[in-house]
C-alpha positions as CSV (number, residue, x, y, z in Angstrom):
1,X,0.0,-0.1,0.1
2,X,3.0,2.4,0.8
3,X,4.1,2.1,-3.1
4,X,0.7,3.2,-4.0
5,X,0.7,6.1,-1.9
6,X,4.2,7.1,-2.7
7,X,3.0,6.6,-6.6
8,X,0.1,8.8,-5.9
9,X,2.2,11.5,-4.3
10,X,4.7,11.3,-7.1
11,X,1.9,11.6,-9.8
12,X,0.3,14.6,-7.7
13,X,3.8,16.2,-7.6
14,X,4.5,15.6,-11.3
15,X,1.1,17.3,-12.3
16,X,1.9,20.2,-10.0
17,X,5.2,20.7,-11.3
18,X,4.1,20.4,-14.9
19,X,1.5,23.2,-14.2
20,X,3.9,25.4,-12.3
21,X,6.3,25.2,-15.2
22,X,3.4,25.7,-17.6
23,X,0.7,27.7,-15.7
24,X,-1.4,28.7,-19.0
25,X,-2.1,24.9,-19.4
26,X,-4.4,24.9,-16.4
27,X,-7.0,26.5,-18.3
28,X,-6.4,24.1,-21.3
29,X,-6.8,21.3,-18.9
30,X,-10.3,22.6,-17.8
31,X,-11.4,22.9,-21.2
32,X,-13.1,19.6,-22.8
33,X,-13.1,21.3,-26.2
34,X,-9.3,21.7,-25.9
35,X,-8.6,18.4,-24.5
36,X,-10.8,16.9,-27.6
37,X,-8.9,19.1,-30.2
38,X,-5.4,17.8,-28.8
39,X,-6.9,14.0,-28.6
40,X,-8.1,14.2,-32.1
41,X,-4.9,16.0,-33.4
42,X,-2.7,13.2,-31.8
43,X,-4.3,10.6,-34.0
44,X,-4.2,12.7,-37.1
45,X,-3.1,16.3,-38.1
46,X,-5.8,18.1,-39.8
47,X,-6.8,21.7,-40.9
48,X,-9.5,23.5,-39.1
49,X,-12.0,22.9,-41.8
50,X,-11.6,19.2,-41.6
51,X,-12.1,19.4,-37.8
52,X,-15.4,21.3,-38.3
53,X,-16.5,18.1,-40.3
54,X,-16.2,15.9,-37.3
55,X,-19.4,15.4,-35.2
56,X,-17.8,16.5,-31.9
57,X,-16.6,19.9,-33.4
58,X,-19.6,20.5,-35.9
59,X,-21.2,23.0,-33.8
60,X,-18.3,25.4,-33.7
61,X,-17.5,27.8,-36.6
62,X,-14.3,27.3,-38.4
63,X,-13.0,30.7,-37.1
64,X,-13.7,29.4,-33.4
65,X,-11.9,26.0,-34.3
66,X,-8.9,28.2,-35.7
67,X,-8.8,30.6,-32.7
68,X,-8.3,27.6,-30.3
69,X,-5.8,26.0,-32.5
70,X,-3.7,29.2,-32.6
71,X,-4.0,29.3,-28.8
72,X,-2.8,25.7,-28.6
73,X,0.0,26.4,-30.8
74,X,1.0,29.6,-29.0
75,X,1.2,27.4,-25.7
76,X,3.4,25.0,-27.8
77,X,1.0,21.9,-27.3
78,X,0.5,21.8,-31.0
79,X,2.6,22.3,-34.2
80,X,1.5,23.6,-37.5
81,X,2.6,23.6,-41.0
82,X,1.3,25.1,-44.3
83,X,1.0,22.6,-47.0
84,X,-0.9,23.6,-50.3
85,X,-2.3,26.6,-48.8
86,X,-3.9,24.9,-46.0
87,X,-2.6,25.2,-42.4
88,X,-2.2,21.7,-40.8
89,X,-2.3,21.4,-37.0
90,X,-0.6,18.3,-35.5
91,X,0.6,17.0,-32.1
92,X,4.1,17.3,-30.9
93,X,5.8,15.7,-28.0
94,X,4.3,18.5,-25.7
95,X,1.0,17.2,-26.7
96,X,1.7,13.7,-26.0
97,X,3.2,14.7,-22.3
98,X,0.4,17.1,-21.6
99,X,-2.2,14.4,-22.6
100,X,-0.5,11.6,-20.5
101,X,-0.4,13.7,-17.5
102,X,-3.8,14.9,-17.9
103,X,-5.3,11.4,-18.4
104,X,-3.1,9.7,-15.6
105,X,-4.2,12.4,-13.0
106,X,-7.7,12.4,-14.1
107,X,-7.7,8.4,-13.6
108,X,-5.9,8.6,-10.4
109,X,-8.7,11.0,-8.8
110,X,-11.6,9.2,-10.6
111,X,-12.5,12.4,-12.3
112,X,-15.0,12.2,-15.2
């Protein structure tokens, strides 16, 4: 049991340290839309127009999606590249780190 408590404490410290070194990501962690965008782009890089076609983002305007993508890019949890006139947003190593810490912490504290 001591191992689990030590693991829980270390996990909590890791999340706290991560947020302390990246305080702007706290707001992202509280946004289900941003988490969904990061999760989707971890699977496949897409432009805002293609994200809009997906059910989970269909209620948003392309402009709103682009605004969120640019925010995530400015926070360095996404990368982007212009290809044939379209800006493609895609995950980077920070995306993976952020989502791992987010989901591990959420699982640890049984947060839905």
